[in-house]
N, C-alpha and C positions, 0 to 999 in steps of 0.2 A: 545505406541498406534503407529499406522501404519499411516505415513501422505503421501499420494498417490497424486502424480501431476495431474493425473485424477480427483480427488476428488475436488480438490480445482480449477480446471479449469471448472469443470461443476457447483460447487457451484459460481463462479464469471459469468460465461454463462448464467447461469441460471436467476440468477439477473439483469444483464445488458445487454445482446444482444438484446433482443427486446426494452426494455426501454431507452437504452441509445448507443445503436449502437455499443457496445463495447466489444470486447472479449480478454481474456486472453491468449496469444500465448507463447510457450516455444521458448527462443530463444538458440542463441549460445554464442557468448563471450559477449558484454556488454548489459546490458538491455535499452530498449529504447520505447518512445510512439510515436505511429506514428499515426496522424488522418486519417480517411478515404479519398480516392482521387479518381481518376479514374479510378484506377487499383484495390482499394479494398473497397467494400463496408462499411465494419466495422472499428472503430478506433480499433487500438492496443496496447494492454499493455504488452510489449513483456520482459520477465522476463530472466536472465542468466541462463545459463549452465544446467537447469534443475533443480535448486536447490527451494524447496519448500519456505525458508525463503527469497529468492531474488522475489518469486511471493508474497508474502506477504508485503514486503518493496515497490516494483512496484505499488501495489494495494493501498497502503496508500497513495503514491503521488497522484494518481488518484482520488482517494476519496476527498482528498483536493481541487484540480484544480476546478477552475469555469470554468462556459460552455465557454468562450471567451478562456481561455488557453488550454481547450480541443480540441481548434480547431489549436493548433500550436504544430509542432513535440519539443518532451521533455518539453511540455509546456510553451516553450518558455523562459525556465531557463537558467540560466549561469551554469557551470559545468567545473571545473579545476579538472583535473584527477592528479591521485598520482603524491606526490611532491609538493605540496603547500606551500607556505612559510607562517610565522605566519598569517598574515592578511589573506589571502586567505585560510586558515585552518580556522579561526576565523568566516568568512563570511560561508563557507560552515557548519559549526557547527550550526551557526544561522538558517539556512534553513532546515538543517535536523530534529530539534528538534522534531518540529510537527509529519513530516511523522513517525520518528522513535517513536513517542508516540503511534501512531494509531498502527504501527506494533507490539508494545510491548503488547496494547490491543488486536490484532489479536492473535497475539502467544499465548496468555492466553487462548483466546476462544478456540482454539484449543488444547490446551495442548502439544503445542511446545516449546522448550527452546529457550528463546532469547537472543542476543548478541546484544551488541550498536555496531554501526559501525564508528568509526571514518575517516576511508578509506583514508589513506594518509601515505600508504607504502613507504618509502624510501624519504618522504620529510624531510625538514631542520625542521620543525615546532614543537615544543614541544607540544603533544600532553596528556591531562590529561583527561585520560579514566574514571576515578570515576568521574569528576566532570560532564562531560558529560552524564555518566549515570543518573546521579543526576536531571539535568535539564530535560531529556528524562523522568523519572521516575513521576517528578513535573508536567508535561504537561499532562502526561497520567492520572494524578489523577484529574487536571483541567478538562480533558475531560471528567472524569466518573461524575465529578460534576456538569459541566454545559451544559453536552450534546455533543456528537461526530455530525458532520456533519451526514446528512441523508444517503447519500449512504456508508458511513463508519459502521454506526450504520446498515443498513440493512445487509452487509456482516458480521460484528461480530455477528450480531442474528443468522443469516445462520450457520456460523460456529460453534458456542456454541451449536447452537440444533443439526446439526450432528455429534460433536465429543464431545460433553460434554453430551448431551441427549441420544445421539446414534440413533436418528431418521433418518429415511430413508430420501435419497435425496430429494425427492418431497414434504416430510413435513417440512424441513430445508428452503429449497426454500420459501415454503409457509410462515413463520415465517419471513425470513427477507424481503418477498415482502409486508409483512403487514407495514413494516417499511416506506416502499417508497409511500404509501398511503396516503392520505390525504395532506397537505399542501407541495408545492412545493419547491425545495431547491432553496437557493438564486444563483444568478447568479455569 
């Protein structure tokens, strides 16, 4: 299956550009979320190096962030780059379980292989990749049982329709938009 960046951008923008004034943008180096400002009328979910998996990961963070956090650069979250000590790595992993669980569900919906990311190259902390993967999978199962956040469900539905059912873009977007109708998402 071919995973084109233009497709994931069209799916995201088609769902959220008008409803949430948010666009998915190809970035260069580091991913970042930037809220709208005087120079940019759209909020921007910027993913790294043109990688499809990076786009899914950054979208998962956006799907979790509430309305207040979406007004802050990078949602106001702490991020310690590679080279974390044991305490910092533990904190990183605790914050990453839910977004990576959504990324796993998005990957399944579009037939893309998912790789858990402990993201600590060169760090002194001992990393148990399999234990973290188990936590991510358990959280994904809980999402499937209890329900995904509204925006995440809309995006997953559109991905599954486009890639799994091979529906045309507009039909996949219509399926995703139906998830956004009805009750508003919590703040």
